N, C-alpha and C positions, 0 to 999 in steps of 0.2 A: 570507411572504418579502419582503425588500426589497433593492433595489439589486443589488449584485454577487452576493449569495446566490441571487437568482432566476435568475441565469445559471449560477453555479458548480455548484449542486446538480443541475440537470438534466444538465449536462455530465458530472458524476461518474457519474450513473446511466446515461447513454448510453455512456460509456466502459466501465463495468462490463458492460453488456449486450453491447457489441461484443466485449469480451474473452471473455465467456462463449461467444459465437458462434465466436470463434477457437479455443477449446478444443473445441467441438462438431465443428467442421470439421477435426479432426485437426491442430491447431496451425497453422492457416493464418497465414502470416507477414504477409500484407497486413492482415488483420483485427486481428491482435495489434499491428501497428505503428500502425494507426489508433486502436486502443484506448489505446495509450500516449500518443499526442499529445492525444487528447481528455481523458484523465484528468489529464494535466499542465496543460492549459489550464483544466480544471475547478478544480483546486487553485489556479491563479493567480487566477481570478475569485473564488473563495471566500475566499482569504486576503488578496488585495490585493497590489500590487507590492512594497511594503516588507517585509511579513511573508513573502511567498513567497521573496524573495531571501535574507532572513535565515535562513529555515528550511532551504532547500535548498542554499545555498551557504556560509553562514558557520558554522552550527552543526556540521554533520557532513559535511565534504567527502568523507570516505571512503564513506559511504553513497550520496551522490549520484554519485560516480565509479563505484561498483559498479553502481548502477542504470543509468546511462548506458552502461556497458560492455555490460550485458545487452541494452539497447535496440539498440546497434550490432550485437551478435551476431545478433539477430533480423533486422536489415536485411540482413546478409550471408548469410542463409539457414542459420544455425545456431540454429534455433528452440528446440530442447529445451535446449541449453546456455544460450542467452539467457534463457529463462524461469527456469532454475535460478539464474543469476547475478542476474537482476532480483529474484527472491524474496529472495535474501540481501541485496540492496541495500535493498529495502523493509523488511526486518527491521531493518537498521542505522538506517534513517531514522526508523522509527516505534517503536523498542523502548521509548521512554519512555512511550508511550501504552498499550502492551499491558497493564500491570498495572491501569490504570484500566478497560479494557474487561473484563478478567477479573473485577474487583470488581463491575462492573455486571452481568455475566452471572450472578454468584453469587446475585443477588437476583431473578432472573427464573425462570420455570418451566423454563428450559433448564439449570438448575444441576446437574441429575443427570448431564449430559454431562461436566462437569468432574470428576466423581467416578469416571469410568471408569479402569481401571488405568493405561494408558499416558498418558492425558491428565492424570491427577492428578499424576503425577511431573513432567511438563513444567510444569504450572501452579505447583506448589510451587517449582520451580527459577526460574521467571520472577518470582514474587512475592518471592523472596529478593533478587533483583538490582534492586529498585525504584530508579528515579531520579526526579528532579524533571522536571516537564513543561517543554519547551523554549520554547513560545510563550506 
């Protein structure tokens, strides 16, 4: 790893771990808030300032607004509502990447998971709606 990635990837890992702890401790709002801040700063260091701004602000303002609304809901002690709203915002932000992740998982030993009844229907729906990558 070099440069910004040597800071960004550990921040993403730390943010994911703190978020996992927030789930374990029954949706602790302080841990989830810290997780959000660390994850966003990890994306900032990983992408750089220009790509970060263009990805989160110019491309899909709706996804960013939904994600930030969920973050604010967590801050005002509406943790479950905030997590649900943030999940929707993350989907809107990263929906262009999901088909690539599914295609990658199809060539790994975990491909059998994508063939399970409920998941197969969702995967087929996602792959029909493929879009070009934004960055």
